[in-house]
C-alpha positions as CSV (number, residue, x, y, z in Angstrom):
1,M,54.2,21.5,16.8
2,E,54.5,20.2,13.2
3,E,55.2,16.7,14.6
4,M,52.0,16.9,16.8
5,T,49.9,17.9,13.8
6,V,51.2,14.9,11.8
7,R,50.3,12.5,14.7
8,T,46.9,14.1,15.0
9,K,46.3,13.6,11.3
10,Q,47.5,10.0,11.6
11,C,45.1,9.2,14.5
12,K,42.3,10.8,12.6
13,A,43.0,8.6,9.6
14,V,43.0,5.5,11.8
15,W,39.6,6.4,13.3
16,I,38.2,7.1,9.9
17,G,39.3,3.6,8.8
18,I,37.7,1.9,11.8
19,A,34.5,3.8,11.3
20,A,34.5,2.9,7.6
21,A,34.9,-0.8,8.4
22,V,32.1,-0.7,10.9
23,L,29.8,1.0,8.4
24,I,30.7,-1.4,5.7
25,M,29.8,-4.3,8.0
26,R,26.4,-2.7,8.7
27,G,25.7,-2.1,5.1
28,V,26.2,1.7,5.1
29,P,28.0,3.2,2.1
30,V,31.3,4.8,3.0
31,V,31.9,8.4,2.1
32,H,34.7,10.7,2.7
33,A,33.5,13.4,5.1
34,D,34.6,15.5,7.9
35,D,33.8,15.0,11.6
36,A,30.3,16.5,11.2
37,D,29.3,13.8,8.8
38,Y,29.7,11.0,11.3
39,K,26.7,12.1,13.3
40,T,24.5,12.3,10.2
41,L,25.6,8.8,9.1
42,Y,24.9,7.4,12.6
43,E,21.4,9.0,12.6
44,E,20.6,7.6,9.2
45,Q,21.6,4.1,10.2
46,K,19.7,4.3,13.4
47,K,16.6,5.4,11.5
48,K,16.9,2.4,9.1
49,T,17.3,0.0,12.1
50,D,14.2,1.5,13.8
51,D,12.2,1.1,10.6
52,L,13.2,-2.5,10.2
53,E,12.2,-3.3,13.8
54,K,8.8,-1.7,13.2
55,R,8.3,-3.8,10.1
56,V,9.1,-7.0,12.0
57,S,6.8,-6.1,14.8
58,A,4.0,-5.3,12.3
59,L,4.5,-8.7,10.6
60,E,4.4,-10.5,14.0
61,G,1.3,-8.7,15.0
62,S,-0.4,-9.6,11.7
63,A,0.4,-13.4,12.2
64,T,-1.1,-13.2,15.8
65,T,-4.2,-11.5,14.5
66,S,-4.6,-14.2,11.8
67,V,-4.5,-16.9,14.4
68,A,-7.0,-15.1,16.6
69,I,-9.3,-14.6,13.6
70,A,-9.1,-18.3,12.7
71,K,-9.9,-19.3,16.3
72,S,-12.8,-16.9,16.5
73,D,-14.3,-18.6,13.4
74,I,-14.8,-21.8,15.4
75,P,-18.0,-21.8,17.6
76,Q,-17.3,-21.8,21.3
77,K,-19.4,-24.9,21.8
78,S,-17.3,-26.8,19.4
79,L,-14.1,-25.7,21.1
80,D,-15.6,-26.7,24.5
81,F,-16.6,-30.1,23.1
82,L,-13.1,-30.8,21.5
83,G,-11.4,-29.6,24.7
84,Q,-13.1,-32.1,26.9
85,T,-13.5,-35.1,24.6
86,E,-11.0,-37.9,24.2
87,I,-10.9,-39.4,20.7
88,S,-9.5,-43.0,20.3
89,G,-10.0,-46.1,18.2
90,F,-8.4,-48.4,15.8
91,A,-8.5,-50.0,12.3
92,S,-8.0,-53.8,11.9
93,A,-7.8,-56.2,9.0
94,S,-7.0,-59.9,8.8
95,Y,-6.6,-63.1,6.8
96,L,-7.8,-66.6,7.8
97,Y,-6.8,-69.9,6.3
98,D,-8.7,-73.1,7.1
99,F,-6.6,-76.3,6.7
100,N,-9.8,-78.4,6.4
101,G,-10.8,-76.5,3.2
102,T,-14.2,-76.0,4.9
103,H,-15.6,-78.5,2.4
104,G,-16.1,-75.8,-0.2
105,T,-18.3,-73.6,2.0
106,R,-15.6,-71.0,2.6
107,T,-17.2,-70.4,6.0
108,V,-15.7,-71.4,9.4
109,D,-18.1,-72.9,11.9
110,G,-18.1,-72.0,15.5
111,R,-16.9,-68.4,14.9
112,T,-18.8,-65.1,14.9
113,F,-16.2,-62.6,13.6
114,D,-13.6,-64.5,11.7
115,T,-16.0,-66.7,9.6
116,H,-14.5,-66.1,6.1
117,A,-12.0,-68.9,5.2
118,N,-9.1,-68.4,2.8
119,Q,-9.7,-64.7,2.2
120,F,-8.9,-61.3,3.5
121,A,-11.3,-59.3,5.8
122,L,-11.7,-55.7,6.8
123,N,-12.7,-56.3,10.4
124,K,-13.3,-53.0,12.1
125,F,-12.8,-49.3,12.0
126,K,-13.7,-48.1,15.5
127,L,-14.1,-44.5,16.6
128,A,-14.7,-43.7,20.3
129,L,-15.6,-40.3,21.7
130,E,-15.6,-39.9,25.4
131,K,-15.6,-37.4,28.2
132,P,-14.4,-39.7,31.0
133,I,-15.4,-39.2,34.6
134,D,-14.1,-40.7,37.9
135,Y,-15.5,-41.4,41.3
136,N,-15.8,-38.2,43.3
137,P,-17.1,-37.9,46.9
138,T,-17.9,-34.2,46.8
139,N,-18.9,-33.1,43.3
140,W,-21.5,-33.9,40.6
141,I,-19.7,-34.7,37.4
142,V,-21.2,-35.6,34.0
143,G,-19.6,-37.5,31.1
144,Y,-20.5,-39.3,28.0
145,R,-19.3,-41.9,25.5
146,A,-20.1,-43.1,22.0
147,D,-18.5,-46.0,20.1
148,L,-19.0,-46.4,16.4
149,I,-17.8,-49.5,14.6
150,F,-17.7,-50.0,10.8
151,G,-16.6,-53.1,8.9
152,E,-17.4,-56.7,8.6
153,D,-17.6,-57.4,12.3
154,A,-20.3,-54.7,12.8
155,A,-23.1,-57.0,11.6
156,A,-22.2,-59.6,14.3
157,I,-23.0,-57.2,17.2
158,H,-26.2,-55.6,15.9
159,S,-28.9,-55.4,18.5
160,A,-32.2,-57.0,17.6
161,S,-35.5,-55.2,17.4
162,P,-38.9,-56.9,17.7
163,H,-40.3,-54.4,15.2
164,G,-38.2,-55.9,12.4
165,G,-34.6,-55.2,11.4
166,T,-31.8,-54.2,13.8
167,F,-30.6,-51.1,15.4
168,N,-27.5,-50.3,13.4
169,L,-25.7,-47.9,11.1
170,G,-26.3,-49.9,8.0
171,T,-25.3,-53.4,7.2
172,D,-21.6,-52.8,8.1
173,G,-22.0,-50.2,10.8
174,D,-23.0,-50.3,14.5
175,L,-23.4,-48.0,17.4
176,E,-21.7,-50.3,19.9
177,Q,-22.1,-48.0,22.9
178,A,-23.9,-44.7,23.5
179,F,-24.4,-43.5,27.1
180,V,-24.4,-40.6,29.5
181,D,-22.8,-41.2,32.9
182,F,-22.6,-39.0,35.9
183,N,-21.1,-39.2,39.4
184,I,-23.4,-38.6,42.4
185,P,-21.4,-37.3,45.5
186,I,-22.6,-40.1,47.7
187,G,-20.0,-41.8,49.9
188,N,-16.9,-42.3,47.7
189,G,-18.9,-41.3,44.6
190,L,-21.7,-43.3,42.9
191,K,-21.5,-43.7,39.1
192,V,-24.8,-43.9,37.2
193,I,-24.8,-44.8,33.5
194,F,-27.8,-44.5,31.2
195,G,-27.8,-46.0,27.7
196,K,-26.3,-48.8,25.7
197,T,-23.1,-50.4,27.1
198,V,-21.0,-53.5,26.6
199,T,-21.5,-56.5,28.8
200,L,-20.0,-56.8,32.3
201,M,-19.2,-60.5,31.5
202,G,-16.0,-62.2,30.5
203,V,-12.3,-61.8,30.1
204,E,-12.6,-61.0,26.4
205,V,-14.3,-58.0,24.7
206,I,-15.6,-57.1,21.3
207,E,-12.4,-55.1,20.4
208,E,-10.0,-57.9,19.5
209,V,-7.0,-55.5,19.9
210,A,-7.6,-55.5,23.6
211,N,-7.8,-59.3,24.0
212,P,-4.9,-61.7,24.7
213,N,-5.7,-63.7,21.5
214,W,-6.7,-62.4,18.0
215,S,-9.8,-64.7,17.6
216,E,-12.6,-64.7,20.2
217,G,-13.0,-67.8,22.4
218,N,-16.1,-70.0,22.8
219,Q,-17.1,-68.5,26.1
220,F,-17.3,-65.0,24.7
221,L,-19.3,-66.2,21.7
222,F,-21.7,-68.6,23.2
223,V,-22.4,-67.9,26.9
224,E,-22.2,-64.1,27.1
225,N,-24.2,-61.2,25.8
226,F,-22.4,-58.5,23.7
227,T,-24.3,-55.4,24.7
228,Q,-27.2,-54.2,26.9
229,T,-29.4,-51.1,27.1
230,G,-30.5,-49.9,30.5
231,V,-29.2,-48.2,33.7
232,Q,-26.0,-49.2,35.4
233,L,-24.8,-48.4,38.9
234,A,-21.1,-48.6,39.9
235,Y,-19.6,-48.0,43.3
236,K,-16.0,-48.4,44.5
237,W,-16.1,-49.1,48.3
238,N,-12.3,-48.9,48.8
239,D,-9.1,-49.8,47.0
240,K,-10.0,-53.5,47.1
241,L,-13.7,-53.8,46.6
242,D,-16.0,-52.5,43.8
243,T,-19.5,-53.4,42.7
244,E,-21.6,-53.0,39.5
245,F,-25.3,-53.6,38.9
246,V,-27.3,-53.1,35.7
247,V,-31.0,-53.4,34.9
248,F,-31.5,-53.7,31.1
249,N,-33.9,-54.7,28.3
250,G,-32.3,-58.0,27.5
251,W,-29.3,-59.7,25.8
252,D,-28.5,-57.8,22.6
253,T,-32.0,-56.3,22.2
254,L,-33.1,-52.8,21.6
255,P,-35.8,-52.3,22.5
256,D,-36.9,-55.3,24.6
257,N,-38.4,-58.4,23.0
258,N,-40.7,-59.1,26.0
259,T,-42.4,-57.5,28.9
260,G,-39.7,-58.2,31.5
261,V,-36.3,-56.6,32.2
262,S,-33.1,-58.5,32.9
263,Y,-30.5,-58.1,35.7
264,M,-26.8,-58.5,36.0
265,G,-24.5,-57.8,39.0
266,R,-20.8,-58.0,39.6
267,I,-18.5,-57.9,42.7
268,G,-14.8,-57.4,42.3
269,Y,-12.2,-57.9,45.0
270,A,-8.4,-57.3,44.8
271,I,-6.8,-59.9,47.1
272,D,-3.4,-58.3,46.6
273,S,-1.6,-56.2,44.0
274,N,-1.2,-59.3,41.8
275,T,-4.5,-61.1,42.3
276,T,-8.1,-60.1,41.6
277,V,-11.4,-62.0,41.8
278,A,-14.7,-61.1,40.3
279,V,-18.1,-62.9,40.8
280,L,-21.0,-62.2,38.5
281,G,-24.6,-63.3,38.4
282,Y,-27.5,-62.6,35.9
283,G,-31.1,-63.5,35.3
284,G,-34.1,-62.5,33.2
285,P,-36.4,-63.5,30.4
286,E,-34.6,-63.5,27.0
287,Q,-37.3,-65.1,24.8
288,T,-40.0,-63.2,22.9
289,T,-43.3,-62.4,24.5
290,V,-45.0,-65.1,22.3
291,S,-42.5,-67.8,23.4
292,L,-43.1,-66.8,27.0
293,G,-46.7,-67.7,26.7
294,G,-47.9,-64.3,27.7
295,T,-46.6,-64.7,31.3
296,G,-44.0,-62.0,30.9
297,S,-41.0,-62.1,33.2
298,T,-42.2,-64.9,35.4
299,S,-41.3,-67.8,33.0
300,N,-38.4,-69.2,31.1
301,W,-35.7,-67.1,32.6
302,R,-32.1,-67.3,31.4
303,E,-29.9,-67.3,34.5
304,G,-26.4,-68.1,35.5
305,A,-23.1,-67.2,37.3
306,E,-19.5,-66.4,36.4
307,L,-16.2,-66.4,38.2
308,I,-13.1,-64.7,36.9
309,V,-9.6,-64.8,38.6
310,T,-6.7,-62.8,37.4
311,R,-3.2,-63.6,38.6
312,K,0.1,-61.9,37.8
313,F,2.8,-64.4,38.6
314,T,5.8,-62.3,37.5
315,D,6.4,-59.1,35.6
316,K,6.3,-61.1,32.5
317,L,3.8,-64.0,33.2
318,N,0.1,-63.2,33.6
319,S,-3.0,-65.5,33.7
320,D,-6.8,-65.3,33.6
321,L,-9.3,-68.0,34.6
322,Q,-13.0,-67.8,33.7
323,L,-15.7,-70.3,34.8
324,D,-19.4,-70.1,33.6
325,Y,-22.6,-71.8,34.4
326,G,-26.0,-71.1,32.9
327,Q,-29.5,-72.5,32.3
328,E,-32.7,-71.5,30.5
329,E,-36.2,-73.0,30.8
330,N,-37.8,-74.1,27.6
331,A,-34.9,-72.8,25.5
332,L,-35.2,-72.5,21.7
333,L,-32.9,-75.1,19.9
334,S,-31.2,-75.0,16.6
335,D,-34.1,-75.6,14.3
336,G,-35.9,-72.6,15.7
337,V,-38.9,-74.6,16.6
338,T,-38.0,-77.3,19.2
339,R,-37.8,-76.3,22.8
340,Q,-36.1,-78.0,25.7
341,D,-34.5,-76.9,29.0
342,G,-30.9,-75.8,28.3
343,E,-27.9,-76.0,30.5
344,W,-24.3,-75.2,29.9
345,Y,-20.8,-75.2,31.6
346,A,-17.7,-73.4,30.3
347,A,-14.2,-72.9,31.4
348,G,-11.3,-70.9,29.9
349,L,-7.6,-70.3,30.8
350,W,-5.4,-67.6,29.4
351,L,-1.6,-67.3,29.8
352,T,0.5,-64.5,28.4
353,Y,4.2,-64.1,28.6
354,D,6.0,-60.8,27.6
355,F,9.4,-61.6,26.2
356,T,10.1,-57.9,25.5
357,D,7.9,-54.8,25.4
358,K,7.3,-55.6,21.7
359,I,6.8,-59.4,21.7
360,E,4.2,-61.3,23.7
361,L,3.0,-64.9,23.4
362,A,-0.6,-65.7,24.4
363,F,-2.2,-69.1,24.9
364,R,-5.9,-69.9,25.5
365,Q,-7.6,-73.2,26.3
366,D,-11.3,-73.3,26.6
367,Y,-14.1,-75.8,27.1
368,L,-17.9,-75.7,26.6
369,K,-20.5,-78.4,27.4
370,D,-23.9,-77.4,26.0
371,R,-26.7,-79.6,27.1
372,N,-29.3,-79.9,24.3
373,G,-27.3,-77.5,22.1
374,S,-29.2,-74.4,23.1
375,R,-26.1,-72.1,23.2
376,W,-23.9,-73.7,20.5
377,A,-26.7,-73.5,17.9
378,A,-28.1,-70.1,18.8
379,G,-25.0,-68.1,19.5
380,T,-26.1,-65.6,22.2
381,G,-29.7,-66.3,21.7
382,G,-30.3,-63.0,19.9
383,P,-29.5,-62.0,16.4
384,I,-26.0,-63.5,16.5
385,T,-25.3,-66.9,15.1
386,T,-22.3,-68.9,14.3
387,G,-21.0,-69.3,10.8
388,G,-21.9,-72.3,8.7
389,A,-25.0,-74.4,8.0
390,D,-24.1,-77.7,9.6
391,F,-25.6,-77.0,13.0
392,L,-26.2,-80.0,15.2
393,A,-29.7,-81.5,15.4
394,P,-31.9,-80.2,18.2
395,G,-31.3,-81.8,21.6
396,V,-27.7,-83.0,20.8
397,T,-25.3,-82.2,23.5
398,P,-21.9,-81.1,22.1
399,E,-18.6,-80.8,24.0
400,V,-16.4,-78.2,22.4
401,Y,-12.7,-77.5,23.0
402,S,-10.3,-75.0,21.5
403,S,-6.6,-74.4,21.8
404,T,-5.2,-71.1,20.5
405,L,-1.7,-69.7,20.3
406,T,-1.1,-66.1,19.3
407,L,2.1,-64.1,18.8
408,N,1.5,-60.5,19.6
409,Y,4.1,-58.3,17.9
410,K,4.3,-54.5,18.2
411,P,7.1,-53.4,15.8
412,I,6.4,-49.8,16.4
413,D,4.0,-47.8,18.6
414,N,0.3,-48.2,17.8
415,V,0.8,-51.1,15.5
416,Q,-0.1,-54.8,16.2
417,I,0.8,-57.8,14.0
418,R,-0.8,-61.0,15.4
419,P,-0.2,-64.4,13.7
420,E,-2.3,-67.2,15.3
421,V,-2.9,-70.9,15.1
422,R,-6.0,-72.5,16.5
423,W,-7.4,-76.0,16.9
424,D,-11.1,-76.6,17.6
425,H,-12.4,-80.0,18.5
426,S,-15.8,-81.5,19.4
427,D,-17.1,-84.9,20.4
428,K,-19.8,-84.3,17.7
429,D,-19.5,-83.3,14.0
430,A,-19.8,-79.6,15.0
431,F,-17.4,-78.1,12.4
432,N,-18.8,-78.5,8.9
433,A,-19.6,-82.2,9.6
434,C,-16.1,-82.7,11.1
435,R,-15.0,-83.1,14.7
436,D,-11.7,-81.1,14.2
437,Q,-11.0,-77.8,12.7
438,F,-7.5,-76.2,12.1
439,T,-7.1,-72.5,11.2
440,L,-4.2,-70.1,10.8
441,G,-5.0,-66.4,11.1
442,M,-3.2,-63.1,10.9
443,G,-4.6,-59.9,12.3
444,V,-3.1,-56.4,11.7
445,A,-4.2,-53.3,13.5
446,Y,-3.4,-49.6,13.9
447,L,-4.5,-48.0,17.2
448,F,-4.9,-44.3,17.8
């Protein structure tokens, strides 16, 4: 009996030791107590644990409430707008060196954007806000877009106003695009766009970050408009055929500078997965009402056609071909007084080769023949003119060539570094009284 009592006491001591170790690990002070104290200690520890859990829950609830309160401070309309609007854009800067020295003028002839020789330029800060829509055969859908550009390039794309000045956001700002578009459930879906939009013409666009080369080519600068204000219809007939048609005030004008509207239409066709063809035509009066002699839209039309072929030869090698023809009755020449019938031909070829996903080489060769100099001297015929003061005499017919090689390097996502060498040549003294012009440029951009 005495031996059993000893064993019982030994077991009891072991259990007390184990309980003490557990309580020490849980942060409970160890006391010497009898069996009745274990229940009290357990209940006290459970109460502490429950209190801690309540405090954690209260803190989590407080954080959630703060988030809800912050969200409720934002108007619902603002939340809806942000939820359905895509925000994109880029910032770009550059440096341009002219090997000819530009004869002290520090201005490069034959350019619209990169005109400042031997100095740095802040080209663009672009911000685009868009609610995009797609073709839909069953539902009405409404979208919108606004493109703001600030920087030295903004002045080059200002739309002219016959009432004086230009439609812009200051000297170095421009509302490039602003329109409302909606899908009408007719057939496969008909898109209708009201407002100011960029042109349907050409391979190149105003945003240099989207072009094969850093500098803009002669076709973009001299035989195309930049923007137009009117109504545009777009319809996609099937996976291969699409059409666009726009009625607008005129080339780079807002509002119109005469009493007649202009027209432009485009047909695109995908021959196969690697080849597409687009044919475009345009026509309308682009001179002022005074220069039209009061006859409105029946005289002195500017009209022409364009063909663009895009061909992907391999996964790495791509090409674009652009051919242009245009004419204008009684066109205004470089002195701003003389008038003659103008006619022009232009051709451009672009080749791009992707060595890797970060390195691409782009080559452009273009040609422009401008009968009587109506396009070379006047830029697009609106407010946009080329740099320099050595324009050719009225009636002179220049032939202009340019060869451009650009290295497109993307060291990291969203960043472009684009060194470029370019040679311009003319059969006349079209470049600061010279026939040849050599430039070396470097463009850097961040896209978001």
